[in-house]
C-alpha positions as CSV (number, residue, x, y, z in Angstrom):
1,M,-0.1,0.3,0.1
2,N,1.1,3.6,-0.7
3,H,1.0,6.2,1.9
4,V,1.0,9.7,1.6
5,Y,2.6,11.6,4.8
6,K,1.8,15.0,6.4
7,I,4.4,16.4,8.6
8,I,4.0,19.2,11.7
9,E,6.4,20.5,14.1
10,V,5.4,20.9,17.6
11,T,7.2,21.8,20.6
12,G,7.3,20.3,24.0
13,S,8.5,21.2,27.6
14,S,8.9,19.1,30.7
15,T,10.8,19.9,33.6
16,L,12.2,16.3,34.4
17,S,14.0,16.0,30.7
18,S,14.1,16.1,27.6
19,D,12.7,12.5,26.7
20,D,9.9,13.7,28.2
21,A,9.6,16.8,26.3
22,I,9.5,14.6,23.4
23,R,6.8,12.5,24.9
24,N,4.7,15.4,25.9
25,A,4.9,17.1,22.4
26,V,4.0,13.6,20.6
27,A,1.2,12.8,23.6
28,A,-0.3,16.1,22.4
29,A,-0.5,15.6,19.2
30,A,-1.9,12.2,19.3
31,Q,-5.1,13.5,21.2
32,S,-5.9,15.6,18.0
33,L,-4.2,13.7,14.8
34,H,-4.1,9.5,14.0
35,H,-2.1,7.3,12.1
36,L,1.2,9.4,14.0
37,R,4.4,7.1,12.1
38,W,7.6,8.9,13.1
39,F,9.1,12.0,15.0
40,E,12.4,14.0,14.2
41,V,13.8,15.9,16.7
42,V,14.6,19.4,15.1
43,E,16.0,21.6,18.1
44,T,16.4,21.2,21.7
45,R,16.7,24.1,24.1
46,G,16.2,25.0,27.6
47,H,14.7,27.7,30.3
48,L,17.3,28.5,33.2
49,E,16.6,29.7,36.3
50,A,19.0,30.4,38.8
51,G,21.5,29.0,36.6
52,V,19.5,25.5,36.9
53,I,17.8,24.0,33.5
54,A,14.1,24.6,34.8
55,H,12.3,23.4,31.5
56,W,13.5,21.3,28.8
57,Q,12.1,22.4,25.2
58,V,12.0,20.1,22.4
59,T,10.9,20.9,19.4
60,V,9.8,17.5,17.1
61,K,8.5,17.0,13.6
62,I,6.0,14.5,13.6
63,G,4.8,12.5,10.4
64,F,1.8,10.7,10.0
65,T,-0.4,9.6,7.6
66,L,-3.1,11.0,5.9
67,D,-6.9,8.9,5.4
68,T,-7.2,7.1,2.0
69,P,-10.4,7.3,0.5
């Protein structure tokens, strides 16, 4: 079967880790989209407070297949 893919870009955040930020981004996308197939980390950054990491922020591209008629 041939597929057509759509790609979106979202940013997740977490106080725990960059991995958790990725999971949060994917989970949020999965609430309104279906047929998610893959993700690619595009950017990792963080928010600092008093010289300590307060939040991880990770931007990911998420690919999903479009519904076929």
